[in-house]
C-alpha positions in Angstrom: 113.0 84.4 112.5 116.0 83.1 110.5 118.2 85.0 108.1 121.3 83.9 106.2 123.2 86.8 107.8 122.4 90.2 109.3 124.4 91.8 106.4 122.2 90.0 103.8 119.1 90.9 105.6 120.0 94.6 105.9 121.0 94.8 102.2 117.8 93.1 101.0 115.6 95.0 103.3 117.2 98.3 102.3 116.5 97.6 98.6 112.9 96.6 99.3 112.2 99.7 101.3 113.7 101.9 98.6 111.5 100.2 96.0 108.4 100.7 98.2 109.3 104.3 98.8 109.7 105.0 95.1 106.4 103.2 94.3 104.5 105.4 96.7 106.4 108.5 95.9 105.3 108.1 92.3 101.6 107.4 93.2 99.2 109.6 91.3 96.5 111.9 92.5 92.7 111.6 92.0 90.4 114.4 91.2 87.8 114.5 94.0 85.0 115.8 91.7 85.4 112.7 89.5 84.3 110.4 92.3 80.5 109.7 92.4 79.4 112.1 95.2 76.3 110.2 96.2 78.3 107.0 96.6 81.3 108.4 98.3 82.1 109.1 102.0 85.1 110.9 103.6 86.3 109.1 106.8 88.4 111.1 109.3 89.9 108.8 111.9 91.1 110.0 115.3 91.8 113.6 114.4 91.4 114.4 118.0 93.2 116.4 120.7 94.6 113.3 122.3 96.7 112.5 119.2 97.3 116.0 117.8 97.5 118.3 120.8 98.0 116.8 124.2 98.3 113.5 126.1 100.6 110.5 126.2 100.1 109.7 122.5 100.2 113.2 121.1 102.3 113.6 117.9 103.3 116.6 115.9 103.0 114.4 112.8 99.3 114.0 113.5 98.9 117.7 114.1 100.4 118.5 110.7 97.6 116.5 109.0 94.9 118.9 110.2 95.1 121.6 107.4 95.0 119.0 104.6 92.1 117.1 106.1 90.2 120.4 106.7 90.7 121.4 103.1 89.5 118.0 101.9 86.5 118.2 104.3 85.4 121.5 102.9 85.7 120.2 99.3 83.5 117.3 100.2 80.9 119.6 101.5 80.9 121.5 98.2 80.4 118.3 96.3 77.8 116.8 98.7 80.0 113.9 99.8 79.1 112.4 103.2 81.5 112.6 106.0 82.3 110.5 109.1 84.6 111.3 112.0 85.8 108.5 114.3 87.1 109.5 117.7 88.8 107.4 120.4 86.5 107.6 123.4 87.7 105.1 126.0 86.1 103.8 129.2 88.4 103.9 132.2 88.6 100.1 132.2 89.5 99.7 128.5 91.8 96.6 128.0 93.5 98.6 125.3 95.4 100.3 128.1 97.4 97.1 128.5 99.0 97.8 125.2 99.0 101.6 125.1 99.2 104.4 127.8 95.9 105.7 129.1 94.5 108.1 126.5 91.4 109.8 125.1 89.1 109.0 128.0 85.4 109.6 127.4 84.2 113.2 128.2 87.7 114.6 128.2 89.5 117.2 126.1 91.7 114.4 124.5 88.6 112.7 123.1 87.3 115.7 121.3 87.8 116.3 117.6 90.3 119.1 117.0 88.8 122.6 116.7 89.7 123.1 113.0 87.8 120.0 111.9 85.0 120.6 114.4 84.5 124.1 113.0 84.4 122.8 109.4 81.6 120.5 110.7 79.1 118.6 108.6 80.2 115.1 109.7 78.7 112.3 111.7 80.7 111.7 114.8 81.2 108.0 115.9 83.0 107.5 119.2 85.0 104.3 119.4 86.4 102.2 122.3 88.9 100.2 120.2 91.5 100.7 117.5 89.0 99.5 114.8 86.1 101.8 114.2 84.5 99.4 111.8 83.4 97.3 114.8 81.4 100.1 116.3 77.6 99.4 116.2 77.0 103.0 115.2 79.1 102.6 112.1 77.4 99.3 111.3 74.0 101.0 111.5 75.3 103.8 109.2 76.4 101.2 106.7 73.0 99.7 106.7 71.3 103.1 106.2 73.6 104.0 103.3 73.7 100.9 101.1 74.7 102.8 98.0 77.9 104.2 99.4 80.8 102.0 98.2 83.7 104.5 97.8 85.5 105.6 101.0 88.3 108.1 101.4 90.1 107.2 104.6 92.2 109.9 106.3 93.7 110.4 109.8 95.8 108.4 112.2 97.5 106.2 112.9 98.3 104.7 109.5 99.6 101.4 111.0 96.9 101.0 113.6 93.4 102.5 113.3 93.6 103.6 109.6 94.9 100.2 108.5 92.5 98.1 110.6 89.5 100.1 109.5 90.4 100.2 105.8 91.2 96.5 105.5 88.2 95.4 107.5 85.9 97.6 105.4 87.4 96.2 102.1 87.0 92.6 103.2 83.5 93.3 104.4 82.6 94.4 100.8 84.5 91.4 99.4 82.6 89.0 101.5 79.4 90.1 100.0 80.8 90.0 96.4 80.3 93.8 96.3 82.7 96.1 94.5 84.2 98.9 96.5 86.9 101.5 96.4 88.8 102.2 99.6 91.1 105.2 98.9 93.9 106.3 101.2 95.7 109.6 100.3 99.3 109.5 101.5 99.2 113.2 102.3 96.3 112.7 104.7 97.5 109.9 106.9 100.4 109.5 109.3 101.6 107.8 112.4 103.9 108.7 115.3 107.6 108.4 116.4 108.3 106.7 119.7 111.3 104.5 120.5 111.7 101.7 118.0 108.3 102.8 116.5 109.9 104.7 113.6 107.1 106.8 112.1 108.5 106.8 108.5 109.1 103.1 108.5 105.8 102.0 110.0 103.9 104.5 107.8 105.5 103.0 104.7 104.8 99.4 105.7 101.2 100.1 106.6 100.7 101.7 103.2 102.2 98.6 101.6 100.0 96.3 103.7 96.9 98.1 102.7 98.0 98.2 99.0 98.4 94.4 98.9 94.9 94.1 100.4 93.2 96.0 97.6 93.3 99.5 99.1 94.0 102.3 96.7 97.1 104.2 97.9 97.3 107.6 96.1 99.3 110.7 96.6 96.4 113.1 97.2 92.9 114.1 96.3 92.9 117.3 94.3 
């Protein structure tokens, strides 16, 4: 990577980040009831104990999403909107552990959906053994069984990993078939973690931007 100077890079980057921050700060909200309920699904990604409550990858930032996602889940029930919940559910030999600490092993507390969302219920649970839930056979089967659904509200964590991978893959899957779709990510319902040089605010912002330039609708909230 080559820059004219560190000072120029820092100055230009700061301006770009400020512009992106302002763009998303001014993002509008969407009224949930205006979405076509029979063609819409709420997706809750990795709102599980291993990211919100305990374990090597637990983050308070993720825990703080719970109330908003529960509220959205309840509203979706009232409108008859389908719901899916993905949950990291790893085998003990998962190669993912070469990149991340051991987490969310199958049949453990960490792999369970948090109680608040579990109690709200009404969702189809899809365990996943990778960062991209789109690849799970169970989700592929669900897509085939629900051909009319083309609007997805994607929530959960982490914005720069599982949320981003799922959203962009889903969007490009529809694009490949020349099918219109709306993949909507509410800023108030996604987040990532802080750890070392992984700055949560920065990586969250860049993930939102990366999804934005790939056709994902980034909005402030669903009301």
